[in-house]
N, CA, C, O and CB atoms as a CASP TS submission, in Angstrom:
PFRMAT TS
TARGET T0000
AUTHOR 0000-0000-0000
METHOD Language model
MODEL 1
PARENT N/A
ATOM      1  N   MET     1      89.117 126.584 104.315  1.00  0.00           N
ATOM      2  CA  MET     1      89.558 126.587 102.932  1.00  0.00           C
ATOM      3  C   MET     1      90.500 127.775 102.742  1.00  0.00           C
ATOM      4  O   MET     1      90.242 128.867 103.250  1.00  0.00           O
ATOM      5  CB  MET     1      88.341 126.656 101.946  1.00  0.00           C
ATOM      6  N   THR     2      91.580 127.560 102.017  1.00  0.00           N
ATOM      7  CA  THR     2      92.535 128.636 101.786  1.00  0.00           C
ATOM      8  C   THR     2      91.985 129.633 100.775  1.00  0.00           C
ATOM      9  O   THR     2      91.042 129.340 100.039  1.00  0.00           O
ATOM     10  CB  THR     2      93.876 128.070 101.303  1.00  0.00           C
ATOM     11  N   GLN     3      92.590 130.809 100.754  1.00  0.00           N
ATOM     12  CA  GLN     3      92.146 131.843  99.810  1.00  0.00           C
ATOM     13  C   GLN     3      92.360 131.395  98.367  1.00  0.00           C
ATOM     14  O   GLN     3      91.524 131.646  97.499  1.00  0.00           O
ATOM     15  CB  GLN     3      92.893 133.163 100.067  1.00  0.00           C
ATOM     16  N   LEU     4      93.473 130.740  98.124  1.00  0.00           N
ATOM     17  CA  LEU     4      93.753 130.284  96.762  1.00  0.00           C
ATOM     18  C   LEU     4      92.717 129.265  96.300  1.00  0.00           C
ATOM     19  O   LEU     4      92.254 129.315  95.161  1.00  0.00           O
ATOM     20  CB  LEU     4      95.160 129.679  96.680  1.00  0.00           C
ATOM     21  N   LEU     5      92.358 128.348  97.180  1.00  0.00           N
ATOM     22  CA  LEU     5      91.342 127.359  96.819  1.00  0.00           C
ATOM     23  C   LEU     5      89.982 128.018  96.631  1.00  0.00           C
ATOM     24  O   LEU     5      89.219 127.619  95.751  1.00  0.00           O
ATOM     25  CB  LEU     5      91.252 126.265  97.889  1.00  0.00           C
ATOM     26  N   GLU     6      89.674 129.016  97.441  1.00  0.00           N
ATOM     27  CA  GLU     6      88.418 129.758  97.258  1.00  0.00           C
ATOM     28  C   GLU     6      88.391 130.454  95.907  1.00  0.00           C
ATOM     29  O   GLU     6      87.370 130.441  95.219  1.00  0.00           O
ATOM     30  CB  GLU     6      88.229 130.790  98.382  1.00  0.00           C
ATOM     31  N   MET     7      89.527 131.070  95.518  1.00  0.00           N
ATOM     32  CA  MET     7      89.599 131.734  94.206  1.00  0.00           C
ATOM     33  C   MET     7      89.375 130.726  93.086  1.00  0.00           C
ATOM     34  O   MET     7      88.633 130.991  92.140  1.00  0.00           O
ATOM     35  CB  MET     7      90.965 132.438  94.023  1.00  0.00           C
ATOM     36  N   ALA     8      90.015 129.579  93.199  1.00  0.00           N
ATOM     37  CA  ALA     8      89.869 128.546  92.170  1.00  0.00           C
ATOM     38  C   ALA     8      88.428 128.061  92.101  1.00  0.00           C
ATOM     39  O   ALA     8      87.885 127.867  91.014  1.00  0.00           O
ATOM     40  CB  ALA     8      90.814 127.363  92.448  1.00  0.00           C
ATOM     41  N   THR     9      87.813 127.867  93.257  1.00  0.00           N
ATOM     42  CA  THR     9      86.430 127.400  93.306  1.00  0.00           C
ATOM     43  C   THR     9      85.492 128.403  92.650  1.00  0.00           C
ATOM     44  O   THR     9      84.580 128.015  91.921  1.00  0.00           O
ATOM     45  CB  THR     9      86.001 127.148  94.753  1.00  0.00           C
ATOM     46  N   LYS    10      85.709 129.684  92.904  1.00  0.00           N
ATOM     47  CA  LYS    10      84.869 130.721  92.294  1.00  0.00           C
ATOM     48  C   LYS    10      85.021 130.724  90.779  1.00  0.00           C
ATOM     49  O   LYS    10      84.041 130.867  90.048  1.00  0.00           O
ATOM     50  CB  LYS    10      85.224 132.105  92.860  1.00  0.00           C
ATOM     51  N   GLN    11      86.256 130.565  90.315  1.00  0.00           N
ATOM     52  CA  GLN    11      86.482 130.555  88.870  1.00  0.00           C
ATOM     53  C   GLN    11      85.854 129.322  88.227  1.00  0.00           C
ATOM     54  O   GLN    11      85.264 129.411  87.150  1.00  0.00           O
ATOM     55  CB  GLN    11      87.985 130.602  88.562  1.00  0.00           C
ATOM     56  N   VAL    12      85.979 128.190  88.879  1.00  0.00           N
ATOM     57  CA  VAL    12      85.385 126.962  88.345  1.00  0.00           C
ATOM     58  C   VAL    12      83.864 127.075  88.337  1.00  0.00           C
ATOM     59  O   VAL    12      83.210 126.570  87.425  1.00  0.00           O
ATOM     60  CB  VAL    12      85.828 125.734  89.174  1.00  0.00           C
ATOM     61  N   ALA    13      83.301 127.729  89.340  1.00  0.00           N
ATOM     62  CA  ALA    13      81.841 127.883  89.426  1.00  0.00           C
ATOM     63  C   ALA    13      81.284 128.673  88.249  1.00  0.00           C
ATOM     64  O   ALA    13      80.102 128.547  87.927  1.00  0.00           O
ATOM     65  CB  ALA    13      81.459 128.572  90.734  1.00  0.00           C
ATOM     66  N   GLU    14      82.112 129.479  87.607  1.00  0.00           N
ATOM     67  CA  GLU    14      81.667 130.276  86.461  1.00  0.00           C
ATOM     68  C   GLU    14      81.680 129.478  85.158  1.00  0.00           C
ATOM     69  O   GLU    14      81.150 129.935  84.145  1.00  0.00           O
ATOM     70  CB  GLU    14      82.546 131.507  86.313  1.00  0.00           C
ATOM     71  N   LEU    15      82.272 128.308  85.180  1.00  0.00           N
ATOM     72  CA  LEU    15      82.354 127.477  83.977  1.00  0.00           C
ATOM     73  C   LEU    15      81.045 126.724  83.760  1.00  0.00           C
ATOM     74  O   LEU    15      80.264 126.548  84.696  1.00  0.00           O
ATOM     75  CB  LEU    15      83.531 126.484  84.081  1.00  0.00           C
ATOM     76  N   PRO    16      80.804 126.278  82.519  1.00  0.00           N
ATOM     77  CA  PRO    16      79.639 125.421  82.269  1.00  0.00           C
ATOM     78  C   PRO    16      79.767 124.118  83.070  1.00  0.00           C
ATOM     79  O   PRO    16      80.870 123.708  83.431  1.00  0.00           O
ATOM     80  CB  PRO    16      79.497 125.114  80.745  1.00  0.00           C
ATOM     81  N   GLY    17      78.644 123.487  83.337  1.00  0.00           N
ATOM     82  CA  GLY    17      78.616 122.274  84.151  1.00  0.00           C
ATOM     83  C   GLY    17      79.561 121.183  83.688  1.00  0.00           C
ATOM     84  O   GLY    17      80.214 120.535  84.506  1.00  0.00           O
ATOM     85  N   SER    18      79.639 120.976  82.379  1.00  0.00           N
ATOM     86  CA  SER    18      80.504 119.905  81.866  1.00  0.00           C
ATOM     87  C   SER    18      81.978 120.194  82.171  1.00  0.00           C
ATOM     88  O   SER    18      82.746 119.280  82.472  1.00  0.00           O
ATOM     89  CB  SER    18      80.303 119.734  80.346  1.00  0.00           C
ATOM     90  N   GLU    19      82.362 121.469  82.090  1.00  0.00           N
ATOM     91  CA  GLU    19      83.744 121.831  82.405  1.00  0.00           C
ATOM     92  C   GLU    19      83.999 121.753  83.910  1.00  0.00           C
ATOM     93  O   GLU    19      85.098 121.400  84.339  1.00  0.00           O
ATOM     94  CB  GLU    19      84.058 123.245  81.886  1.00  0.00           C
ATOM     95  N   GLN    20      82.982 122.084  84.712  1.00  0.00           N
ATOM     96  CA  GLN    20      83.119 121.933  86.164  1.00  0.00           C
ATOM     97  C   GLN    20      83.365 120.469  86.510  1.00  0.00           C
ATOM     98  O   GLN    20      84.217 120.148  87.339  1.00  0.00           O
ATOM     99  CB  GLN    20      81.855 122.458  86.896  1.00  0.00           C
ATOM    100  N   ASP    21      82.605 119.584  85.862  1.00  0.00           N
ATOM    101  CA  ASP    21      82.780 118.154  86.106  1.00  0.00           C
ATOM    102  C   ASP    21      84.174 117.688  85.686  1.00  0.00           C
ATOM    103  O   ASP    21      84.784 116.857  86.358  1.00  0.00           O
ATOM    104  CB  ASP    21      81.710 117.352  85.357  1.00  0.00           C
ATOM    105  N   ALA    22      84.671 118.226  84.575  1.00  0.00           N
ATOM    106  CA  ALA    22      86.005 117.846  84.111  1.00  0.00           C
ATOM    107  C   ALA    22      87.071 118.277  85.119  1.00  0.00           C
ATOM    108  O   ALA    22      87.986 117.514  85.428  1.00  0.00           O
ATOM    109  CB  ALA    22      86.294 118.469  82.731  1.00  0.00           C
ATOM    110  N   VAL    23      86.945 119.503  85.629  1.00  0.00           N
ATOM    111  CA  VAL    23      87.894 119.989  86.633  1.00  0.00           C
ATOM    112  C   VAL    23      87.794 119.138  87.897  1.00  0.00           C
ATOM    113  O   VAL    23      88.810 118.765  88.483  1.00  0.00           O
ATOM    114  CB  VAL    23      87.631 121.483  86.962  1.00  0.00           C
ATOM    115  N   ALA    24      86.575 118.837  88.311  1.00  0.00           N
ATOM    116  CA  ALA    24      86.376 118.014  89.510  1.00  0.00           C
ATOM    117  C   ALA    24      87.013 116.639  89.335  1.00  0.00           C
ATOM    118  O   ALA    24      87.657 116.131  90.253  1.00  0.00           O
ATOM    119  CB  ALA    24      84.873 117.865  89.821  1.00  0.00           C
ATOM    120  N   ALA    25      86.838 116.037  88.164  1.00  0.00           N
ATOM    121  CA  ALA    25      87.419 114.717  87.905  1.00  0.00           C
ATOM    122  C   ALA    25      88.945 114.772  87.971  1.00  0.00           C
ATOM    123  O   ALA    25      89.581 113.862  88.503  1.00  0.00           O
ATOM    124  CB  ALA    25      86.966 114.190  86.531  1.00  0.00           C
ATOM    125  N   ILE    26      89.523 115.837  87.431  1.00  0.00           N
ATOM    126  CA  ILE    26      90.982 115.995  87.469  1.00  0.00           C
ATOM    127  C   ILE    26      91.463 116.128  88.912  1.00  0.00           C
ATOM    128  O   ILE    26      92.432 115.482  89.309  1.00  0.00           O
ATOM    129  CB  ILE    26      91.420 117.228  86.642  1.00  0.00           C
ATOM    130  N   VAL    27      90.789 116.959  89.687  1.00  0.00           N
ATOM    131  CA  VAL    27      91.184 117.168  91.084  1.00  0.00           C
ATOM    132  C   VAL    27      91.059 115.870  91.876  1.00  0.00           C
ATOM    133  O   VAL    27      91.962 115.513  92.633  1.00  0.00           O
ATOM    134  CB  VAL    27      90.322 118.274  91.735  1.00  0.00           C
ATOM    135  N   ILE    28      89.948 115.166  91.703  1.00  0.00           N
ATOM    136  CA  ILE    28      89.734 113.913  92.430  1.00  0.00           C
ATOM    137  C   ILE    28      90.805 112.890  92.061  1.00  0.00           C
ATOM    138  O   ILE    28      91.347 112.219  92.940  1.00  0.00           O
ATOM    139  CB  ILE    28      88.330 113.345  92.134  1.00  0.00           C
ATOM    140  N   GLU    29      91.109 112.767  90.788  1.00  0.00           N
ATOM    141  CA  GLU    29      92.132 111.814  90.355  1.00  0.00           C
ATOM    142  C   GLU    29      93.505 112.212  90.890  1.00  0.00           C
ATOM    143  O   GLU    29      94.280 111.353  91.311  1.00  0.00           O
ATOM    144  CB  GLU    29      92.167 111.725  88.820  1.00  0.00           C
ATOM    145  N   GLU    30      93.803 113.489  90.877  1.00  0.00           N
ATOM    146  CA  GLU    30      95.094 113.962  91.390  1.00  0.00           C
ATOM    147  C   GLU    30      95.237 113.660  92.882  1.00  0.00           C
ATOM    148  O   GLU    30      96.301 113.232  93.331  1.00  0.00           O
ATOM    149  CB  GLU    30      95.250 115.474  91.141  1.00  0.00           C
ATOM    150  N   LEU    31      94.183 113.878  93.640  1.00  0.00           N
ATOM    151  CA  LEU    31      94.213 113.575  95.076  1.00  0.00           C
ATOM    152  C   LEU    31      94.395 112.077  95.311  1.00  0.00           C
ATOM    153  O   LEU    31      95.158 111.671  96.188  1.00  0.00           O
ATOM    154  CB  LEU    31      92.920 114.065  95.760  1.00  0.00           C
ATOM    155  N   ALA    32      93.701 111.265  94.534  1.00  0.00           N
ATOM    156  CA  ALA    32      93.832 109.810  94.667  1.00  0.00           C
ATOM    157  C   ALA    32      95.245 109.360  94.300  1.00  0.00           C
ATOM    158  O   ALA    32      95.819 108.492  94.957  1.00  0.00           O
ATOM    159  CB  ALA    32      92.797 109.089  93.779  1.00  0.00           C
ATOM    160  N   SER    33      95.794 109.953  93.250  1.00  0.00           N
ATOM    161  CA  SER    33      97.147 109.615  92.828  1.00  0.00           C
ATOM    162  C   SER    33      98.160 109.982  93.910  1.00  0.00           C
ATOM    163  O   SER    33      99.068 109.204  94.208  1.00  0.00           O
ATOM    164  CB  SER    33      97.489 110.328  91.514  1.00  0.00           C
ATOM    165  N   GLU    34      98.005 111.148  94.486  1.00  0.00           N
ATOM    166  CA  GLU    34      98.904 111.586  95.559  1.00  0.00           C
ATOM    167  C   GLU    34      98.830 110.630  96.746  1.00  0.00           C
ATOM    168  O   GLU    34      99.854 110.299  97.345  1.00  0.00           O
ATOM    169  CB  GLU    34      98.553 113.020  96.009  1.00  0.00           C
ATOM    170  N   ARG    35      97.626 110.188  97.083  1.00  0.00           N
ATOM    171  CA  ARG    35      97.457 109.244  98.191  1.00  0.00           C
ATOM    172  C   ARG    35      98.157 107.919  97.876  1.00  0.00           C
ATOM    173  O   ARG    35      98.823 107.341  98.735  1.00  0.00           O
ATOM    174  CB  ARG    35      95.953 109.004  98.474  1.00  0.00           C
ATOM    175  N   ARG    36      97.998 107.442  96.629  1.00  0.00           N
ATOM    176  CA  ARG    36      98.645 106.180  96.245  1.00  0.00           C
ATOM    177  C   ARG    36     100.168 106.297  96.318  1.00  0.00           C
ATOM    178  O   ARG    36     100.837 105.388  96.808  1.00  0.00           O
ATOM    179  CB  ARG    36      98.218 105.768  94.824  1.00  0.00           C
ATOM    180  N   TRP    37     100.720 107.421  95.830  1.00  0.00           N
ATOM    181  CA  TRP    37     102.160 107.626  95.894  1.00  0.00           C
ATOM    182  C   TRP    37     102.646 107.681  97.334  1.00  0.00           C
ATOM    183  O   TRP    37     103.685 107.112  97.667  1.00  0.00           O
ATOM    184  CB  TRP    37     102.545 108.905  95.163  1.00  0.00           C
ATOM    185  N   SER    38     101.897 108.362  98.183  1.00  0.00           N
ATOM    186  CA  SER    38     102.286 108.455  99.596  1.00  0.00           C
ATOM    187  C   SER    38     102.301 107.082 100.247  1.00  0.00           C
ATOM    188  O   SER    38     103.222 106.750 100.994  1.00  0.00           O
ATOM    189  CB  SER    38     101.333 109.385 100.357  1.00  0.00           C
ATOM    190  N   GLU    39     101.272 106.280  99.961  1.00  0.00           N
ATOM    191  CA  GLU    39     101.207 104.931 100.522  1.00  0.00           C
ATOM    192  C   GLU    39     102.344 104.062  99.989  1.00  0.00           C
ATOM    193  O   GLU    39     102.960 103.314 100.747  1.00  0.00           O
ATOM    194  CB  GLU    39      99.852 104.283 100.204  1.00  0.00           C
ATOM    195  N   SER    40     102.623 104.156  98.693  1.00  0.00           N
ATOM    196  CA  SER    40     103.710 103.372  98.101  1.00  0.00           C
ATOM    197  C   SER    40     105.053 103.776  98.687  1.00  0.00           C
ATOM    198  O   SER    40     105.887 102.923  98.989  1.00  0.00           O
ATOM    199  CB  SER    40     103.729 103.543  96.579  1.00  0.00           C
ATOM    200  N   PHE    41     105.258 105.070  98.846  1.00  0.00           N
ATOM    201  CA  PHE    41     106.519 105.559  99.393  1.00  0.00           C
ATOM    202  C   PHE    41     106.691 105.091 100.834  1.00  0.00           C
ATOM    203  O   PHE    41     107.787 104.691 101.227  1.00  0.00           O
ATOM    204  CB  PHE    41     106.582 107.094  99.317  1.00  0.00           C
ATOM    205  N   ALA    42     105.627 105.137 101.619  1.00  0.00           N
ATOM    206  CA  ALA    42     105.706 104.689 103.014  1.00  0.00           C
ATOM    207  C   ALA    42     106.068 103.207 103.072  1.00  0.00           C
ATOM    208  O   ALA    42     106.898 102.798 103.884  1.00  0.00           O
ATOM    209  CB  ALA    42     104.365 104.944 103.750  1.00  0.00           C
ATOM    210  N   ARG    43     105.448 102.408 102.213  1.00  0.00           N
ATOM    211  CA  ARG    43     105.760 100.973 102.189  1.00  0.00           C
ATOM    212  C   ARG    43     107.198 100.738 101.745  1.00  0.00           C
ATOM    213  O   ARG    43     107.889  99.882 102.299  1.00  0.00           O
ATOM    214  CB  ARG    43     104.791 100.224 101.255  1.00  0.00           C
ATOM    215  N   SER    44     107.649 101.493 100.751  1.00  0.00           N
ATOM    216  CA  SER    44     109.004 101.272 100.253  1.00  0.00           C
ATOM    217  C   SER    44     110.036 101.678 101.300  1.00  0.00           C
ATOM    218  O   SER    44     111.092 101.051 101.390  1.00  0.00           O
ATOM    219  CB  SER    44     109.232 102.052  98.951  1.00  0.00           C
ATOM    220  N   GLN    45     109.758 102.708 102.091  1.00  0.00           N
ATOM    221  CA  GLN    45     110.683 103.110 103.152  1.00  0.00           C
ATOM    222  C   GLN    45     110.802 102.006 104.189  1.00  0.00           C
ATOM    223  O   GLN    45     111.902 101.693 104.642  1.00  0.00           O
ATOM    224  CB  GLN    45     110.219 104.420 103.816  1.00  0.00           C
ATOM    225  N   ASP    46     109.676 101.416 104.566  1.00  0.00           N
ATOM    226  CA  ASP    46     109.699 100.310 105.523  1.00  0.00           C
ATOM    227  C   ASP    46     110.502  99.134 104.967  1.00  0.00           C
ATOM    228  O   ASP    46     111.316  98.538 105.673  1.00  0.00           O
ATOM    229  CB  ASP    46     108.264  99.863 105.867  1.00  0.00           C
ATOM    230  N   LEU    47     110.267  98.813 103.711  1.00  0.00           N
ATOM    231  CA  LEU    47     110.970  97.701 103.082  1.00  0.00           C
ATOM    232  C   LEU    47     112.467  97.986 103.003  1.00  0.00           C
ATOM    233  O   LEU    47     113.279  97.112 103.307  1.00  0.00           O
ATOM    234  CB  LEU    47     110.404  97.432 101.680  1.00  0.00           C
ATOM    235  N   LEU    48     112.838  99.198 102.598  1.00  0.00           N
ATOM    236  CA  LEU    48     114.253  99.550 102.523  1.00  0.00           C
ATOM    237  C   LEU    48     114.921  99.465 103.887  1.00  0.00           C
ATOM    238  O   LEU    48     116.056  99.001 103.997  1.00  0.00           O
ATOM    239  CB  LEU    48     114.419 100.950 101.951  1.00  0.00           C
ATOM    240  N   ALA    49     114.229  99.906 104.917  1.00  0.00           N
ATOM    241  CA  ALA    49     114.789  99.834 106.270  1.00  0.00           C
ATOM    242  C   ALA    49     115.024  98.381 106.671  1.00  0.00           C
ATOM    243  O   ALA    49     116.060  98.054 107.249  1.00  0.00           O
ATOM    244  CB  ALA    49     113.850 100.525 107.286  1.00  0.00           C
ATOM    245  N   LYS    50     114.060  97.506 106.364  1.00  0.00           N
ATOM    246  CA  LYS    50     114.212  96.086 106.705  1.00  0.00           C
ATOM    247  C   LYS    50     115.353  95.448 105.911  1.00  0.00           C
ATOM    248  O   LYS    50     116.139  94.675 106.457  1.00  0.00           O
ATOM    249  CB  LYS    50     112.898  95.326 106.441  1.00  0.00           C
ATOM    250  N   LEU    51     115.438  95.778 104.620  1.00  0.00           N
ATOM    251  CA  LEU    51     116.520  95.234 103.804  1.00  0.00           C
ATOM    252  C   LEU    51     117.881  95.715 104.294  1.00  0.00           C
ATOM    253  O   LEU    51     118.840  94.945 104.334  1.00  0.00           O
ATOM    254  CB  LEU    51     116.326  95.622 102.340  1.00  0.00           C
ATOM    255  N   ALA    52     117.961  96.976 104.664  1.00  0.00           N
ATOM    256  CA  ALA    52     119.221  97.522 105.173  1.00  0.00           C
ATOM    257  C   ALA    52     119.620  96.828 106.465  1.00  0.00           C
ATOM    258  O   ALA    52     120.783  96.467 106.647  1.00  0.00           O
ATOM    259  CB  ALA    52     119.104  99.038 105.399  1.00  0.00           C
ATOM    260  N   GLU    53     118.671  96.642 107.352  1.00  0.00           N
ATOM    261  CA  GLU    53     118.965  95.966 108.620  1.00  0.00           C
ATOM    262  C   GLU    53     119.455  94.544 108.371  1.00  0.00           C
ATOM    263  O   GLU    53     120.399  94.087 109.017  1.00  0.00           O
ATOM    264  CB  GLU    53     117.717  95.946 109.526  1.00  0.00           C
ATOM    265  N   LYS    54     118.810  93.840 107.429  1.00  0.00           N
ATOM    266  CA  LYS    54     119.237  92.476 107.112  1.00  0.00           C
ATOM    267  C   LYS    54     120.638  92.486 106.516  1.00  0.00           C
ATOM    268  O   LYS    54     121.472  91.652 106.871  1.00  0.00           O
ATOM    269  CB  LYS    54     118.246  91.807 106.137  1.00  0.00           C
ATOM    270  N   ALA    55     120.899  93.421 105.618  1.00  0.00           N
ATOM    271  CA  ALA    55     122.230  93.510 105.016  1.00  0.00           C
ATOM    272  C   ALA    55     123.275  93.813 106.080  1.00  0.00           C
ATOM    273  O   ALA    55     124.367  93.243 106.065  1.00  0.00           O
ATOM    274  CB  ALA    55     122.258  94.588 103.921  1.00  0.00           C
ATOM    275  N   PHE    56     122.941  94.705 106.996  1.00  0.00           N
ATOM    276  CA  PHE    56     123.879  95.030 108.066  1.00  0.00           C
ATOM    277  C   PHE    56     124.157  93.796 108.916  1.00  0.00           C
ATOM    278  O   PHE    56     125.303  93.530 109.277  1.00  0.00           O
ATOM    279  CB  PHE    56     123.331  96.174 108.942  1.00  0.00           C
ATOM    280  N   ALA    57     123.111  93.046 109.234  1.00  0.00           N
ATOM    281  CA  ALA    57     123.275  91.848 110.056  1.00  0.00           C
ATOM    282  C   ALA    57     124.077  90.788 109.301  1.00  0.00           C
ATOM    283  O   ALA    57     124.961  90.149 109.872  1.00  0.00           O
ATOM    284  CB  ALA    57     121.900  91.283 110.471  1.00  0.00           C
ATOM    285  N   ASP    58     123.766  90.606 108.018  1.00  0.00           N
ATOM    286  CA  ASP    58     124.461  89.604 107.212  1.00  0.00           C
ATOM    287  C   ASP    58     125.940  89.940 107.046  1.00  0.00           C
ATOM    288  O   ASP    58     126.787  89.046 107.055  1.00  0.00           O
ATOM    289  CB  ASP    58     123.800  89.481 105.844  1.00  0.00           C
ATOM    290  N   GLU    59     126.244  91.194 106.897  1.00  0.00           N
ATOM    291  CA  GLU    59     127.619  91.621 106.650  1.00  0.00           C
ATOM    292  C   GLU    59     128.357  91.988 107.936  1.00  0.00           C
ATOM    293  O   GLU    59     129.542  92.320 107.903  1.00  0.00           O
ATOM    294  CB  GLU    59     127.628  92.801 105.704  1.00  0.00           C
ATOM    295  N   GLY    60     127.658  91.928 109.059  1.00  0.00           N
ATOM    296  CA  GLY    60     128.296  92.270 110.322  1.00  0.00           C
ATOM    297  C   GLY    60     128.667  93.740 110.410  1.00  0.00           C
ATOM    298  O   GLY    60     129.672  94.092 111.028  1.00  0.00           O
ATOM    299  N   VAL    61     127.870  94.597 109.803  1.00  0.00           N
ATOM    300  CA  VAL    61     128.153  96.030 109.810  1.00  0.00           C
ATOM    301  C   VAL    61     128.073  96.554 111.235  1.00  0.00           C
ATOM    302  O   VAL    61     127.184  96.178 112.000  1.00  0.00           O
ATOM    303  CB  VAL    61     127.170  96.797 108.890  1.00  0.00           C
ATOM    304  N   ASP    62     128.987  97.402 111.572  1.00  0.00           N
ATOM    305  CA  ASP    62     129.087  97.971 112.914  1.00  0.00           C
ATOM    306  C   ASP    62     127.847  98.772 113.280  1.00  0.00           C
ATOM    307  O   ASP    62     127.295  99.482 112.439  1.00  0.00           O
ATOM    308  CB  ASP    62     130.319  98.851 113.020  1.00  0.00           C
ATOM    309  N   ARG    63     127.408  98.664 114.521  1.00  0.00           N
ATOM    310  CA  ARG    63     126.236  99.407 114.995  1.00  0.00           C
ATOM    311  C   ARG    63     126.457 100.908 114.894  1.00  0.00           C
ATOM    312  O   ARG    63     125.489 101.666 114.846  1.00  0.00           O
ATOM    313  CB  ARG    63     125.909  99.025 116.441  1.00  0.00           C
ATOM    314  N   GLN    64     127.691 101.350 114.860  1.00  0.00           N
ATOM    315  CA  GLN    64     127.952 102.789 114.725  1.00  0.00           C
ATOM    316  C   GLN    64     127.415 103.311 113.398  1.00  0.00           C
ATOM    317  O   GLN    64     126.927 104.438 113.321  1.00  0.00           O
ATOM    318  CB  GLN    64     129.463 103.080 114.836  1.00  0.00           C
ATOM    319  N   ILE    65     127.504 102.500 112.371  1.00  0.00           N
ATOM    320  CA  ILE    65     126.980 102.906 111.067  1.00  0.00           C
ATOM    321  C   ILE    65     125.464 103.017 111.137  1.00  0.00           C
ATOM    322  O   ILE    65     124.879 103.968 110.619  1.00  0.00           O
ATOM    323  CB  ILE    65     127.401 101.903 109.964  1.00  0.00           C
ATOM    324  N   VAL    66     124.833 102.043 111.778  1.00  0.00           N
ATOM    325  CA  VAL    66     123.379 102.081 111.934  1.00  0.00           C
ATOM    326  C   VAL    66     122.977 103.326 112.709  1.00  0.00           C
ATOM    327  O   VAL    66     122.036 104.024 112.331  1.00  0.00           O
ATOM    328  CB  VAL    66     122.867 100.809 112.649  1.00  0.00           C
ATOM    329  N   ASN    67     123.688 103.599 113.785  1.00  0.00           N
ATOM    330  CA  ASN    67     123.376 104.791 114.584  1.00  0.00           C
ATOM    331  C   ASN    67     123.592 106.071 113.783  1.00  0.00           C
ATOM    332  O   ASN    67     122.823 107.022 113.916  1.00  0.00           O
ATOM    333  CB  ASN    67     124.234 104.820 115.854  1.00  0.00           C
ATOM    334  N   ALA    68     124.630 106.099 112.957  1.00  0.00           N
ATOM    335  CA  ALA    68     124.881 107.278 112.122  1.00  0.00           C
ATOM    336  C   ALA    68     123.749 107.475 111.122  1.00  0.00           C
ATOM    337  O   ALA    68     123.319 108.603 110.877  1.00  0.00           O
ATOM    338  CB  ALA    68     126.227 107.144 111.383  1.00  0.00           C
ATOM    339  N   LEU    69     123.268 106.379 110.546  1.00  0.00           N
ATOM    340  CA  LEU    69     122.147 106.475 109.610  1.00  0.00           C
ATOM    341  C   LEU    69     120.898 106.976 110.317  1.00  0.00           C
ATOM    342  O   LEU    69     120.168 107.810 109.782  1.00  0.00           O
ATOM    343  CB  LEU    69     121.873 105.116 108.953  1.00  0.00           C
ATOM    344  N   ARG    70     120.652 106.466 111.519  1.00  0.00           N
ATOM    345  CA  ARG    70     119.485 106.924 112.279  1.00  0.00           C
ATOM    346  C   ARG    70     119.592 108.412 112.581  1.00  0.00           C
ATOM    347  O   ARG    70     118.615 109.148 112.438  1.00  0.00           O
ATOM    348  CB  ARG    70     119.343 106.127 113.587  1.00  0.00           C
ATOM    349  N   SER    71     120.768 108.858 112.995  1.00  0.00           N
ATOM    350  CA  SER    71     120.914 110.278 113.334  1.00  0.00           C
ATOM    351  C   SER    71     120.812 111.157 112.093  1.00  0.00           C
ATOM    352  O   SER    71     120.525 112.350 112.198  1.00  0.00           O
ATOM    353  CB  SER    71     122.253 110.523 114.039  1.00  0.00           C
ATOM    354  N   ALA    72     121.048 110.571 110.913  1.00  0.00           N
ATOM    355  CA  ALA    72     120.904 111.319 109.662  1.00  0.00           C
ATOM    356  C   ALA    72     119.464 111.333 109.178  1.00  0.00           C
ATOM    357  O   ALA    72     119.153 111.937 108.151  1.00  0.00           O
ATOM    358  CB  ALA    72     121.801 110.726 108.587  1.00  0.00           C
ATOM    359  N   GLY    73     118.571 110.655 109.930  1.00  0.00           N
ATOM    360  CA  GLY    73     117.161 110.700 109.577  1.00  0.00           C
ATOM    361  C   GLY    73     116.621 109.458 108.898  1.00  0.00           C
ATOM    362  O   GLY    73     115.443 109.407 108.544  1.00  0.00           O
ATOM    363  N   PHE    74     117.469 108.454 108.712  1.00  0.00           N
ATOM    364  CA  PHE    74     116.998 107.222 108.094  1.00  0.00           C
ATOM    365  C   PHE    74     116.316 106.358 109.137  1.00  0.00           C
ATOM    366  O   PHE    74     116.737 106.314 110.293  1.00  0.00           O
ATOM    367  CB  PHE    74     118.160 106.458 107.433  1.00  0.00           C
ATOM    368  N   ASP    75     115.264 105.675 108.725  1.00  0.00           N
ATOM    369  CA  ASP    75     114.497 104.827 109.632  1.00  0.00           C
ATOM    370  C   ASP    75     115.068 103.416 109.575  1.00  0.00           C
ATOM    371  O   ASP    75     114.582 102.568 108.827  1.00  0.00           O
ATOM    372  CB  ASP    75     112.980 104.832 109.265  1.00  0.00           C
ATOM    373  N   VAL    76     116.094 103.178 110.365  1.00  0.00           N
ATOM    374  CA  VAL    76     116.759 101.881 110.397  1.00  0.00           C
ATOM    375  C   VAL    76     116.310 101.148 111.646  1.00  0.00           C
ATOM    376  O   VAL    76     116.360 101.686 112.752  1.00  0.00           O
ATOM    377  CB  VAL    76     118.307 102.033 110.364  1.00  0.00           C
ATOM    378  N   VAL    77     115.868  99.907 111.453  1.00  0.00           N
ATOM    379  CA  VAL    77     115.366  99.103 112.580  1.00  0.00           C
ATOM    380  C   VAL    77     116.521  98.566 113.384  1.00  0.00           C
ATOM    381  O   VAL    77     116.311  97.865 114.374  1.00  0.00           O
ATOM    382  CB  VAL    77     114.480  97.944 112.089  1.00  0.00           C
TER
END
C-alpha cells in the first residue's frame, strides 16, 4: 500500500462508521467505473482498428500508410 493510501485510510478510520461506509462506497464505485471505461476503451480501439483496416482495403489505401500508422503507435491490423 502506498503512503498516500495509508494516510487516507487512517483519516477515514477516524470517521464515524456511516461516513466510512460512504467513503468505501465512493471508492468501490470509482474503481468499478474505471474498470468499465478501460474495458470500453479497449473494445473501441479494437473496433476502430478493424474499421480502419476495412476502409483501407475498400479504398485501396497504400500499405505505406498502414505501416506509418503502426509506427506511430496505432493498432492497425
